[in-house]
PDB file of N, CA, C and O in Angstrom:
ATOM      1  N   GLU A   1       0.805  -1.190   0.000  1.00  0.00           N
ATOM      2  CA  GLU A   1       0.000   0.000   0.000  1.00  0.00           C
ATOM      3  C   GLU A   1       0.851   1.258   0.000  1.00  0.00           C
ATOM      4  O   GLU A   1       0.389   2.350   0.331  1.00  0.00           O
ATOM      5  N   ILE A   2       2.087   1.076  -0.374  1.00  0.00           N
ATOM      6  CA  ILE A   2       3.010   2.196  -0.520  1.00  0.00           C
ATOM      7  C   ILE A   2       2.730   2.979  -1.805  1.00  0.00           C
ATOM      8  O   ILE A   2       2.930   4.193  -1.849  1.00  0.00           O
ATOM      9  N   LEU A   3       2.271   2.289  -2.842  1.00  0.00           N
ATOM     10  CA  LEU A   3       2.132   2.919  -4.146  1.00  0.00           C
ATOM     11  C   LEU A   3       1.189   4.120  -4.157  1.00  0.00           C
ATOM     12  O   LEU A   3       1.546   5.149  -4.730  1.00  0.00           O
ATOM     13  N   PRO A   4       0.006   4.039  -3.553  1.00  0.00           N
ATOM     14  CA  PRO A   4      -0.852   5.223  -3.557  1.00  0.00           C
ATOM     15  C   PRO A   4      -0.201   6.423  -2.858  1.00  0.00           C
ATOM     16  O   PRO A   4      -0.325   7.555  -3.325  1.00  0.00           O
ATOM     17  N   SER A   5       0.481   6.178  -1.755  1.00  0.00           N
ATOM     18  CA  SER A   5       1.150   7.265  -1.037  1.00  0.00           C
ATOM     19  C   SER A   5       2.267   7.860  -1.876  1.00  0.00           C
ATOM     20  O   SER A   5       2.449   9.077  -1.913  1.00  0.00           O
ATOM     21  N   LEU A   6       3.007   7.002  -2.544  1.00  0.00           N
ATOM     22  CA  LEU A   6       4.100   7.462  -3.381  1.00  0.00           C
ATOM     23  C   LEU A   6       3.581   8.340  -4.523  1.00  0.00           C
ATOM     24  O   LEU A   6       4.127   9.410  -4.790  1.00  0.00           O
ATOM     25  N   LEU A   7       2.544   7.887  -5.179  1.00  0.00           N
ATOM     26  CA  LEU A   7       1.997   8.686  -6.275  1.00  0.00           C
ATOM     27  C   LEU A   7       1.323   9.958  -5.774  1.00  0.00           C
ATOM     28  O   LEU A   7       1.295  10.963  -6.485  1.00  0.00           O
ATOM     29  N   HIS A   8       0.788   9.927  -4.577  1.00  0.00           N
ATOM     30  CA  HIS A   8       0.237  11.156  -3.990  1.00  0.00           C
ATOM     31  C   HIS A   8       1.360  12.184  -3.815  1.00  0.00           C
ATOM     32  O   HIS A   8       1.176  13.367  -4.102  1.00  0.00           O
ATOM     33  N   CYS A   9       2.507  11.731  -3.348  1.00  0.00           N
ATOM     34  CA  CYS A   9       3.656  12.633  -3.198  1.00  0.00           C
ATOM     35  C   CYS A   9       4.093  13.200  -4.550  1.00  0.00           C
ATOM     36  O   CYS A   9       4.415  14.384  -4.660  1.00  0.00           O
ATOM     37  N   ILE A  10       4.101  12.357  -5.561  1.00  0.00           N
ATOM     38  CA  ILE A  10       4.479  12.827  -6.895  1.00  0.00           C
ATOM     39  C   ILE A  10       3.457  13.833  -7.415  1.00  0.00           C
ATOM     40  O   ILE A  10       3.816  14.810  -8.072  1.00  0.00           O
ATOM     41  N   ARG A  11       2.207  13.592  -7.124  1.00  0.00           N
ATOM     42  CA  ARG A  11       1.168  14.548  -7.527  1.00  0.00           C
ATOM     43  C   ARG A  11       1.386  15.892  -6.825  1.00  0.00           C
ATOM     44  O   ARG A  11       1.211  16.948  -7.433  1.00  0.00           O
ATOM     45  N   MET A  12       1.762  15.849  -5.565  1.00  0.00           N
ATOM     46  CA  MET A  12       2.040  17.087  -4.831  1.00  0.00           C
ATOM     47  C   MET A  12       3.242  17.810  -5.443  1.00  0.00           C
ATOM     48  O   MET A  12       3.244  19.037  -5.547  1.00  0.00           O
ATOM     49  N   ILE A  13       4.253  17.056  -5.841  1.00  0.00           N
ATOM     50  CA  ILE A  13       5.418  17.657  -6.497  1.00  0.00           C
ATOM     51  C   ILE A  13       4.980  18.357  -7.773  1.00  0.00           C
ATOM     52  O   ILE A  13       5.386  19.488  -8.041  1.00  0.00           O
ATOM     53  N   SER A  14       4.147  17.677  -8.560  1.00  0.00           N
ATOM     54  CA  SER A  14       3.713  18.266  -9.830  1.00  0.00           C
ATOM     55  C   SER A  14       2.881  19.515  -9.615  1.00  0.00           C
ATOM     56  O   SER A  14       2.862  20.411 -10.459  1.00  0.00           O
ATOM     57  N   THR A  15       2.197  19.574  -8.493  1.00  0.00           N
ATOM     58  CA  THR A  15       1.332  20.719  -8.204  1.00  0.00           C
ATOM     59  C   THR A  15       2.108  21.880  -7.585  1.00  0.00           C
ATOM     60  O   THR A  15       1.873  23.037  -7.931  1.00  0.00           O
ATOM     61  N   LEU A  16       3.022  21.580  -6.679  1.00  0.00           N
ATOM     62  CA  LEU A  16       3.650  22.612  -5.862  1.00  0.00           C
ATOM     63  C   LEU A  16       5.046  23.037  -6.304  1.00  0.00           C
ATOM     64  O   LEU A  16       5.450  24.174  -6.062  1.00  0.00           O
ATOM     65  N   SER A  17       5.768  22.161  -6.931  1.00  0.00           N
ATOM     66  CA  SER A  17       7.160  22.467  -7.252  1.00  0.00           C
ATOM     67  C   SER A  17       7.258  23.438  -8.422  1.00  0.00           C
ATOM     68  O   SER A  17       6.587  23.284  -9.442  1.00  0.00           O
ATOM     69  N   LYS A  18       8.107  24.434  -8.247  1.00  0.00           N
ATOM     70  CA  LYS A  18       8.354  25.387  -9.337  1.00  0.00           C
ATOM     71  C   LYS A  18       9.420  24.858 -10.294  1.00  0.00           C
ATOM     72  O   LYS A  18       9.489  25.281 -11.448  1.00  0.00           O
ATOM     73  N   PHE A  19      10.243  23.938  -9.813  1.00  0.00           N
ATOM     74  CA  PHE A  19      11.389  23.500 -10.594  1.00  0.00           C
ATOM     75  C   PHE A  19      11.290  22.051 -11.058  1.00  0.00           C
ATOM     76  O   PHE A  19      11.941  21.677 -12.034  1.00  0.00           O
ATOM     77  N   TYR A  20      10.503  21.239 -10.393  1.00  0.00           N
ATOM     78  CA  TYR A  20      10.473  19.817 -10.707  1.00  0.00           C
ATOM     79  C   TYR A  20       9.158  19.395 -11.347  1.00  0.00           C
ATOM     80  O   TYR A  20       8.930  18.201 -11.543  1.00  0.00           O
ATOM     81  N   ASN A  21       8.304  20.326 -11.671  1.00  0.00           N
ATOM     82  CA  ASN A  21       6.995  19.940 -12.184  1.00  0.00           C
ATOM     83  C   ASN A  21       6.921  19.901 -13.703  1.00  0.00           C
ATOM     84  O   ASN A  21       5.825  19.938 -14.262  1.00  0.00           O
ATOM     85  N   THR A  22       8.052  19.827 -14.378  1.00  0.00           N
ATOM     86  CA  THR A  22       8.002  19.727 -15.831  1.00  0.00           C
ATOM     87  C   THR A  22       7.647  18.295 -16.230  1.00  0.00           C
ATOM     88  O   THR A  22       7.889  17.347 -15.482  1.00  0.00           O
ATOM     89  N   GLU A  23       7.080  18.163 -17.397  1.00  0.00           N
ATOM     90  CA  GLU A  23       6.672  16.843 -17.877  1.00  0.00           C
ATOM     91  C   GLU A  23       7.873  15.902 -17.999  1.00  0.00           C
ATOM     92  O   GLU A  23       7.778  14.726 -17.650  1.00  0.00           O
ATOM     93  N   ASP A  24       9.003  16.418 -18.493  1.00  0.00           N
ATOM     94  CA  ASP A  24      10.193  15.582 -18.649  1.00  0.00           C
ATOM     95  C   ASP A  24      10.703  15.066 -17.314  1.00  0.00           C
ATOM     96  O   ASP A  24      11.047  13.889 -17.200  1.00  0.00           O
ATOM     97  N   ARG A  25      10.755  15.910 -16.318  1.00  0.00           N
ATOM     98  CA  ARG A  25      11.269  15.488 -15.019  1.00  0.00           C
ATOM     99  C   ARG A  25      10.319  14.506 -14.328  1.00  0.00           C
ATOM    100  O   ARG A  25      10.761  13.528 -13.725  1.00  0.00           O
ATOM    101  N   LEU A  26       9.024  14.770 -14.420  1.00  0.00           N
ATOM    102  CA  LEU A  26       8.060  13.845 -13.818  1.00  0.00           C
ATOM    103  C   LEU A  26       8.045  12.507 -14.545  1.00  0.00           C
ATOM    104  O   LEU A  26       7.929  11.454 -13.918  1.00  0.00           O
ATOM    105  N   THR A  27       8.161  12.550 -15.860  1.00  0.00           N
ATOM    106  CA  THR A  27       8.209  11.310 -16.634  1.00  0.00           C
ATOM    107  C   THR A  27       9.434  10.496 -16.258  1.00  0.00           C
ATOM    108  O   THR A  27       9.348   9.279 -16.094  1.00  0.00           O
ATOM    109  N   GLY A  28      10.578  11.164 -16.119  1.00  0.00           N
ATOM    110  CA  GLY A  28      11.794  10.473 -15.710  1.00  0.00           C
ATOM    111  C   GLY A  28      11.655   9.840 -14.336  1.00  0.00           C
ATOM    112  O   GLY A  28      12.092   8.710 -14.120  1.00  0.00           O
ATOM    113  N   LEU A  29      11.047  10.568 -13.410  1.00  0.00           N
ATOM    114  CA  LEU A  29      10.845  10.044 -12.060  1.00  0.00           C
ATOM    115  C   LEU A  29       9.913   8.834 -12.079  1.00  0.00           C
ATOM    116  O   LEU A  29      10.195   7.824 -11.434  1.00  0.00           O
ATOM    117  N   LEU A  30       8.823   8.930 -12.803  1.00  0.00           N
ATOM    118  CA  LEU A  30       7.879   7.809 -12.892  1.00  0.00           C
ATOM    119  C   LEU A  30       8.506   6.605 -13.587  1.00  0.00           C
ATOM    120  O   LEU A  30       8.227   5.462 -13.224  1.00  0.00           O
ATOM    121  N   ARG A  31       9.343   6.854 -14.574  1.00  0.00           N
ATOM    122  CA  ARG A  31      10.037   5.753 -15.250  1.00  0.00           C
ATOM    123  C   ARG A  31      10.969   5.038 -14.279  1.00  0.00           C
ATOM    124  O   ARG A  31      11.044   3.809 -14.280  1.00  0.00           O
ATOM    125  N   LYS A  32      11.678   5.801 -13.453  1.00  0.00           N
ATOM    126  CA  LYS A  32      12.576   5.195 -12.465  1.00  0.00           C
ATOM    127  C   LYS A  32      11.795   4.355 -11.457  1.00  0.00           C
ATOM    128  O   LYS A  32      12.233   3.269 -11.077  1.00  0.00           O
ATOM    129  N   ILE A  33      10.651   4.854 -11.029  1.00  0.00           N
ATOM    130  CA  ILE A  33       9.822   4.094 -10.092  1.00  0.00           C
ATOM    131  C   ILE A  33       9.315   2.816 -10.754  1.00  0.00           C
ATOM    132  O   ILE A  33       9.348   1.745 -10.147  1.00  0.00           O
ATOM    133  N   SER A  34       8.853   2.923 -11.979  1.00  0.00           N
ATOM    134  CA  SER A  34       8.379   1.744 -12.715  1.00  0.00           C
ATOM    135  C   SER A  34       9.482   0.710 -12.865  1.00  0.00           C
ATOM    136  O   SER A  34       9.255  -0.482 -12.660  1.00  0.00           O
ATOM    137  N   ASN A  35      10.674   1.166 -13.223  1.00  0.00           N
ATOM    138  CA  ASN A  35      11.794   0.236 -13.378  1.00  0.00           C
ATOM    139  C   ASN A  35      12.148  -0.440 -12.058  1.00  0.00           C
ATOM    140  O   ASN A  35      12.492  -1.622 -12.039  1.00  0.00           O
ATOM    141  N   GLN A  36      12.065   0.298 -10.962  1.00  0.00           N
ATOM    142  CA  GLN A  36      12.364  -0.294  -9.656  1.00  0.00           C
ATOM    143  C   GLN A  36      11.326  -1.351  -9.283  1.00  0.00           C
ATOM    144  O   GLN A  36      11.676  -2.396  -8.733  1.00  0.00           O
ATOM    145  N   ILE A  37      10.068  -1.090  -9.576  1.00  0.00           N
ATOM    146  CA  ILE A  37       9.010  -2.078  -9.318  1.00  0.00           C
ATOM    147  C   ILE A  37       9.274  -3.340 -10.133  1.00  0.00           C
ATOM    148  O   ILE A  37       9.156  -4.452  -9.618  1.00  0.00           O
ATOM    149  N   ILE A  38       9.629  -3.169 -11.393  1.00  0.00           N
ATOM    150  CA  ILE A  38       9.929  -4.318 -12.258  1.00  0.00           C
ATOM    151  C   ILE A  38      11.115  -5.096 -11.711  1.00  0.00           C
ATOM    152  O   ILE A  38      11.078  -6.325 -11.652  1.00  0.00           O
ATOM    153  N   ARG A  39      12.176  -4.384 -11.308  1.00  0.00           N
ATOM    154  CA  ARG A  39      13.353  -5.059 -10.749  1.00  0.00           C
ATOM    155  C   ARG A  39      13.008  -5.874  -9.509  1.00  0.00           C
ATOM    156  O   ARG A  39      13.440  -7.017  -9.362  1.00  0.00           O
ATOM    157  N   ARG A  40      12.225  -5.269  -8.621  1.00  0.00           N
ATOM    158  CA  ARG A  40      11.855  -5.978  -7.385  1.00  0.00           C
ATOM    159  C   ARG A  40      11.020  -7.214  -7.690  1.00  0.00           C
ATOM    160  O   ARG A  40      11.190  -8.258  -7.059  1.00  0.00           O
ATOM    161  N   CYS A  41      10.121  -7.093  -8.657  1.00  0.00           N
ATOM    162  CA  CYS A  41       9.317  -8.255  -9.042  1.00  0.00           C
ATOM    163  C   CYS A  41      10.197  -9.343  -9.655  1.00  0.00           C
ATOM    164  O   CYS A  41      10.037 -10.523  -9.341  1.00  0.00           O
ATOM    165  N   CYS A  42      11.120  -8.953 -10.524  1.00  0.00           N
ATOM    166  CA  CYS A  42      12.014  -9.941 -11.144  1.00  0.00           C
ATOM    167  C   CYS A  42      12.894 -10.626 -10.103  1.00  0.00           C
ATOM    168  O   CYS A  42      13.157 -11.824 -10.200  1.00  0.00           O
ATOM    169  N   ASP A  43      13.347  -9.869  -9.113  1.00  0.00           N
ATOM    170  CA  ASP A  43      14.177 -10.462  -8.061  1.00  0.00           C
ATOM    171  C   ASP A  43      13.418 -11.498  -7.248  1.00  0.00           C
ATOM    172  O   ASP A  43      14.011 -12.436  -6.715  1.00  0.00           O
ATOM    173  N   LYS A  44      12.112 -11.325  -7.156  1.00  0.00           N
ATOM    174  CA  LYS A  44      11.288 -12.234  -6.358  1.00  0.00           C
ATOM    175  C   LYS A  44      11.051 -13.570  -7.071  1.00  0.00           C
ATOM    176  O   LYS A  44      10.813 -14.590  -6.424  1.00  0.00           O
ATOM    177  N   ILE A  45      11.117 -13.556  -8.385  1.00  0.00           N
ATOM    178  CA  ILE A  45      10.864 -14.758  -9.180  1.00  0.00           C
ATOM    179  C   ILE A  45      12.169 -15.544  -9.342  1.00  0.00           C
ATOM    180  O   ILE A  45      13.185 -14.990  -9.762  1.00  0.00           O
ATOM    181  N   SER A  46      12.136 -16.822  -9.009  1.00  0.00           N
ATOM    182  CA  SER A  46      13.315 -17.678  -9.116  1.00  0.00           C
ATOM    183  C   SER A  46      13.104 -18.715 -10.211  1.00  0.00           C
ATOM    184  O   SER A  46      12.299 -19.635 -10.070  1.00  0.00           O
ATOM    185  N   LEU A  47      13.842 -18.550 -11.304  1.00  0.00           N
ATOM    186  CA  LEU A  47      13.748 -19.528 -12.386  1.00  0.00           C
ATOM    187  C   LEU A  47      14.268 -20.890 -11.944  1.00  0.00           C
ATOM    188  O   LEU A  47      13.774 -21.922 -12.398  1.00  0.00           O
ATOM    189  N   ASP A  48      15.260 -20.896 -11.063  1.00  0.00           N
ATOM    190  CA  ASP A  48      15.770 -22.174 -10.544  1.00  0.00           C
ATOM    191  C   ASP A  48      14.666 -22.952  -9.848  1.00  0.00           C
ATOM    192  O   ASP A  48      14.530 -24.159 -10.051  1.00  0.00           O
ATOM    193  N   GLU A  49      13.878 -22.268  -9.029  1.00  0.00           N
ATOM    194  CA  GLU A  49      12.778 -22.946  -8.340  1.00  0.00           C
ATOM    195  C   GLU A  49      11.753 -23.476  -9.333  1.00  0.00           C
ATOM    196  O   GLU A  49      11.231 -24.579  -9.167  1.00  0.00           O
ATOM    197  N   ILE A  50      11.470 -22.700 -10.352  1.00  0.00           N
ATOM    198  CA  ILE A  50      10.506 -23.137 -11.369  1.00  0.00           C
ATOM    199  C   ILE A  50      11.025 -24.389 -12.075  1.00  0.00           C
ATOM    200  O   ILE A  50      10.300 -25.372 -12.221  1.00  0.00           O
ATOM    201  N   PHE A  51      12.296 -24.345 -12.514  1.00  0.00           N
ATOM    202  CA  PHE A  51      12.862 -25.480 -13.253  1.00  0.00           C
ATOM    203  C   PHE A  51      13.124 -26.688 -12.367  1.00  0.00           C
ATOM    204  O   PHE A  51      13.222 -27.813 -12.858  1.00  0.00           O
ATOM    205  N   ASN A  52      13.236 -26.460 -11.062  1.00  0.00           N
ATOM    206  CA  ASN A  52      13.428 -27.579 -10.138  1.00  0.00           C
ATOM    207  C   ASN A  52      12.100 -28.165  -9.668  1.00  0.00           C
ATOM    208  O   ASN A  52      12.079 -29.101  -8.868  1.00  0.00           O
ATOM    209  N   GLY A  53      11.006 -27.620 -10.159  1.00  0.00           N
ATOM    210  CA  GLY A  53       9.708 -28.200  -9.863  1.00  0.00           C
ATOM    211  C   GLY A  53       8.962 -27.588  -8.698  1.00  0.00           C
ATOM    212  O   GLY A  53       7.891 -28.081  -8.344  1.00  0.00           O
ATOM    213  N   ASP A  54       9.477 -26.537  -8.086  1.00  0.00           N
ATOM    214  CA  ASP A  54       8.772 -25.890  -6.982  1.00  0.00           C
ATOM    215  C   ASP A  54       7.732 -24.927  -7.567  1.00  0.00           C
ATOM    216  O   ASP A  54       7.870 -23.706  -7.502  1.00  0.00           O
ATOM    217  N   ILE A  55       6.717 -25.516  -8.123  1.00  0.00           N
ATOM    218  CA  ILE A  55       5.725 -24.762  -8.877  1.00  0.00           C
ATOM    219  C   ILE A  55       4.805 -23.948  -7.969  1.00  0.00           C
ATOM    220  O   ILE A  55       4.457 -22.819  -8.311  1.00  0.00           O
ATOM    221  N   GLU A  56       4.411 -24.486  -6.838  1.00  0.00           N
ATOM    222  CA  GLU A  56       3.463 -23.775  -5.971  1.00  0.00           C
ATOM    223  C   GLU A  56       4.011 -22.433  -5.514  1.00  0.00           C
ATOM    224  O   GLU A  56       3.351 -21.404  -5.661  1.00  0.00           O
ATOM    225  N   GLU A  57       5.212 -22.443  -4.964  1.00  0.00           N
ATOM    226  CA  GLU A  57       5.823 -21.198  -4.494  1.00  0.00           C
ATOM    227  C   GLU A  57       6.050 -20.227  -5.653  1.00  0.00           C
ATOM    228  O   GLU A  57       5.855 -19.020  -5.515  1.00  0.00           O
ATOM    229  N   SER A  58       6.460 -20.767  -6.782  1.00  0.00           N
ATOM    230  CA  SER A  58       6.692 -19.931  -7.961  1.00  0.00           C
ATOM    231  C   SER A  58       5.400 -19.296  -8.452  1.00  0.00           C
ATOM    232  O   SER A  58       5.389 -18.128  -8.841  1.00  0.00           O
ATOM    233  N   MET A  59       4.325 -20.050  -8.437  1.00  0.00           N
ATOM    234  CA  MET A  59       3.030 -19.515  -8.868  1.00  0.00           C
ATOM    235  C   MET A  59       2.564 -18.392  -7.935  1.00  0.00           C
ATOM    236  O   MET A  59       1.988 -17.403  -8.389  1.00  0.00           O
ATOM    237  N   ILE A  60       2.812 -18.548  -6.650  1.00  0.00           N
ATOM    238  CA  ILE A  60       2.449 -17.499  -5.689  1.00  0.00           C
ATOM    239  C   ILE A  60       3.235 -16.230  -5.992  1.00  0.00           C
ATOM    240  O   ILE A  60       2.669 -15.137  -6.017  1.00  0.00           O
ATOM    241  N   CYS A  61       4.535 -16.374  -6.222  1.00  0.00           N
ATOM    242  CA  CYS A  61       5.380 -15.215  -6.535  1.00  0.00           C
ATOM    243  C   CYS A  61       4.943 -14.554  -7.839  1.00  0.00           C
ATOM    244  O   CYS A  61       4.845 -13.330  -7.917  1.00  0.00           O
ATOM    245  N   LEU A  62       4.682 -15.360  -8.852  1.00  0.00           N
ATOM    246  CA  LEU A  62       4.233 -14.814 -10.133  1.00  0.00           C
ATOM    247  C   LEU A  62       2.902 -14.088  -9.988  1.00  0.00           C
ATOM    248  O   LEU A  62       2.712 -13.015 -10.560  1.00  0.00           O
ATOM    249  N   ASP A  63       1.990 -14.664  -9.231  1.00  0.00           N
ATOM    250  CA  ASP A  63       0.696 -14.032  -9.006  1.00  0.00           C
ATOM    251  C   ASP A  63       0.861 -12.688  -8.283  1.00  0.00           C
ATOM    252  O   ASP A  63       0.212 -11.704  -8.635  1.00  0.00           O
ATOM    253  N   GLN A  64       1.727 -12.658  -7.280  1.00  0.00           N
ATOM    254  CA  GLN A  64       1.963 -11.410  -6.544  1.00  0.00           C
ATOM    255  C   GLN A  64       2.578 -10.339  -7.438  1.00  0.00           C
ATOM    256  O   GLN A  64       2.202  -9.170  -7.351  1.00  0.00           O
ATOM    257  N   THR A  65       3.514 -10.723  -8.290  1.00  0.00           N
ATOM    258  CA  THR A  65       4.142  -9.730  -9.159  1.00  0.00           C
ATOM    259  C   THR A  65       3.162  -9.205 -10.202  1.00  0.00           C
ATOM    260  O   THR A  65       3.196  -8.024 -10.549  1.00  0.00           O
ATOM    261  N   ILE A  66       2.298 -10.072 -10.699  1.00  0.00           N
ATOM    262  CA  ILE A  66       1.277  -9.618 -11.654  1.00  0.00           C
ATOM    263  C   ILE A  66       0.321  -8.634 -10.971  1.00  0.00           C
ATOM    264  O   ILE A  66      -0.016  -7.593 -11.536  1.00  0.00           O
ATOM    265  N   LYS A  67      -0.107  -8.970  -9.762  1.00  0.00           N
ATOM    266  CA  LYS A  67      -0.999  -8.068  -9.028  1.00  0.00           C
ATOM    267  C   LYS A  67      -0.332  -6.730  -8.751  1.00  0.00           C
ATOM    268  O   LYS A  67      -0.976  -5.684  -8.823  1.00  0.00           O
ATOM    269  N   CYS A  68       0.948  -6.762  -8.438  1.00  0.00           N
ATOM    270  CA  CYS A  68       1.689  -5.526  -8.192  1.00  0.00           C
ATOM    271  C   CYS A  68       1.730  -4.664  -9.456  1.00  0.00           C
ATOM    272  O   CYS A  68       1.495  -3.458  -9.397  1.00  0.00           O
ATOM    273  N   GLY A  69       2.028  -5.285 -10.593  1.00  0.00           N
ATOM    274  CA  GLY A  69       2.068  -4.542 -11.857  1.00  0.00           C
ATOM    275  C   GLY A  69       0.724  -3.948 -12.222  1.00  0.00           C
ATOM    276  O   GLY A  69       0.653  -2.805 -12.673  1.00  0.00           O
ATOM    277  N   VAL A  70      -0.332  -4.700 -12.035  1.00  0.00           N
ATOM    278  CA  VAL A  70      -1.683  -4.204 -12.324  1.00  0.00           C
ATOM    279  C   VAL A  70      -2.052  -3.060 -11.373  1.00  0.00           C
ATOM    280  O   VAL A  70      -2.636  -2.060 -11.790  1.00  0.00           O
ATOM    281  N   ALA A  71      -1.708  -3.218 -10.100  1.00  0.00           N
ATOM    282  CA  ALA A  71      -1.993  -2.166  -9.120  1.00  0.00           C
ATOM    283  C   ALA A  71      -1.247  -0.889  -9.480  1.00  0.00           C
ATOM    284  O   ALA A  71      -1.825   0.197  -9.434  1.00  0.00           O
ATOM    285  N   TRP A  72       0.030  -1.003  -9.837  1.00  0.00           N
ATOM    286  CA  TRP A  72       0.819   0.168 -10.218  1.00  0.00           C
ATOM    287  C   TRP A  72       0.184   0.868 -11.417  1.00  0.00           C
ATOM    288  O   TRP A  72       0.050   2.091 -11.427  1.00  0.00           O
ATOM    289  N   LYS A  73      -0.205   0.088 -12.428  1.00  0.00           N
ATOM    290  CA  LYS A  73      -0.800   0.673 -13.630  1.00  0.00           C
ATOM    291  C   LYS A  73      -2.095   1.407 -13.297  1.00  0.00           C
ATOM    292  O   LYS A  73      -2.316   2.519 -13.777  1.00  0.00           O
ATOM    293  N   ASN A  74      -2.948   0.799 -12.486  1.00  0.00           N
ATOM    294  CA  ASN A  74      -4.223   1.427 -12.132  1.00  0.00           C
ATOM    295  C   ASN A  74      -4.022   2.699 -11.312  1.00  0.00           C
ATOM    296  O   ASN A  74      -4.665   3.717 -11.571  1.00  0.00           O
ATOM    297  N   ILE A  75      -3.132   2.641 -10.327  1.00  0.00           N
ATOM    298  CA  ILE A  75      -2.874   3.811  -9.490  1.00  0.00           C
ATOM    299  C   ILE A  75      -2.231   4.915 -10.314  1.00  0.00           C
ATOM    300  O   ILE A  75      -2.561   6.090 -10.154  1.00  0.00           O
ATOM    301  N   TYR A  76      -1.315   4.538 -11.194  1.00  0.00           N
ATOM    302  CA  TYR A  76      -0.651   5.512 -12.063  1.00  0.00           C
ATOM    303  C   TYR A  76      -1.679   6.226 -12.949  1.00  0.00           C
ATOM    304  O   TYR A  76      -1.677   7.453 -13.049  1.00  0.00           O
ATOM    305  N   ARG A  77      -2.542   5.457 -13.581  1.00  0.00           N
ATOM    306  CA  ARG A  77      -3.546   6.061 -14.468  1.00  0.00           C
ATOM    307  C   ARG A  77      -4.490   6.984 -13.708  1.00  0.00           C
ATOM    308  O   ARG A  77      -4.830   8.064 -14.192  1.00  0.00           O
ATOM    309  N   ARG A  78      -4.914   6.564 -12.523  1.00  0.00           N
ATOM    310  CA  ARG A  78      -5.802   7.397 -11.709  1.00  0.00           C
ATOM    311  C   ARG A  78      -5.109   8.704 -11.321  1.00  0.00           C
ATOM    312  O   ARG A  78      -5.722   9.770 -11.359  1.00  0.00           O
ATOM    313  N   THR A  79      -3.855   8.620 -10.956  1.00  0.00           N
ATOM    314  CA  THR A  79      -3.106   9.819 -10.577  1.00  0.00           C
ATOM    315  C   THR A  79      -2.870  10.713 -11.790  1.00  0.00           C
ATOM    316  O   THR A  79      -2.981  11.935 -11.688  1.00  0.00           O
ATOM    317  N   ALA A  80      -2.547  10.117 -12.937  1.00  0.00           N
ATOM    318  CA  ALA A  80      -2.333  10.898 -14.156  1.00  0.00           C
ATOM    319  C   ALA A  80      -3.602  11.667 -14.536  1.00  0.00           C
ATOM    320  O   ALA A  80      -3.534  12.827 -14.942  1.00  0.00           O
ATOM    321  N   ARG A  81      -4.743  11.019 -14.402  1.00  0.00           N
ATOM    322  CA  ARG A  81      -6.011  11.711 -14.695  1.00  0.00           C
ATOM    323  C   ARG A  81      -6.216  12.880 -13.745  1.00  0.00           C
ATOM    324  O   ARG A  81      -6.651  13.953 -14.162  1.00  0.00           O
ATOM    325  N   ALA A  82      -5.908  12.678 -12.480  1.00  0.00           N
ATOM    326  CA  ALA A  82      -6.080  13.743 -11.486  1.00  0.00           C
ATOM    327  C   ALA A  82      -5.142  14.909 -11.783  1.00  0.00           C
ATOM    328  O   ALA A  82      -5.534  16.068 -11.648  1.00  0.00           O
ATOM    329  N   ILE A  83      -3.924  14.616 -12.181  1.00  0.00           N
ATOM    330  CA  ILE A  83      -2.971  15.681 -12.513  1.00  0.00           C
ATOM    331  C   ILE A  83      -3.447  16.438 -13.744  1.00  0.00           C
ATOM    332  O   ILE A  83      -3.369  17.666 -13.780  1.00  0.00           O
ATOM    333  N   ASN A  84      -3.934  15.732 -14.745  1.00  0.00           N
ATOM    334  CA  ASN A  84      -4.397  16.387 -15.973  1.00  0.00           C
ATOM    335  C   ASN A  84      -5.637  17.234 -15.765  1.00  0.00           C
ATOM    336  O   ASN A  84      -5.894  18.163 -16.531  1.00  0.00           O
ATOM    337  N   MET A  85      -6.410  16.920 -14.728  1.00  0.00           N
ATOM    338  CA  MET A  85      -7.609  17.710 -14.440  1.00  0.00           C
ATOM    339  C   MET A  85      -7.254  19.067 -13.843  1.00  0.00           C
ATOM    340  O   MET A  85      -8.036  20.013 -13.935  1.00  0.00           O
ATOM    341  N   ASN A  86      -6.067  19.164 -13.228  1.00  0.00           N
ATOM    342  CA  ASN A  86      -5.675  20.432 -12.588  1.00  0.00           C
ATOM    343  C   ASN A  86      -5.177  21.418 -13.572  1.00  0.00           C
ATOM    344  O   ASN A  86      -4.808  22.531 -13.198  1.00  0.00           O
TER     345      ASN A  86
END
């Protein structure tokens, strides 16, 4: 439940900052956050466990990473709409 708070902070930056509220800077920041989420999800998935037959644990990890990606996308889109309305 960190993602909504994080995007709320970014929304505040876009609203209040005189120097960091440009589209390029916000896009770069959001890209870095997205890449970090992807990295953390990839680190959680173990191909060795999958190939060694530990399917149950691997399926749980894969399911969690998919849910995380979907949650990030939904929260991002909701925040982007809110920023564009201002």
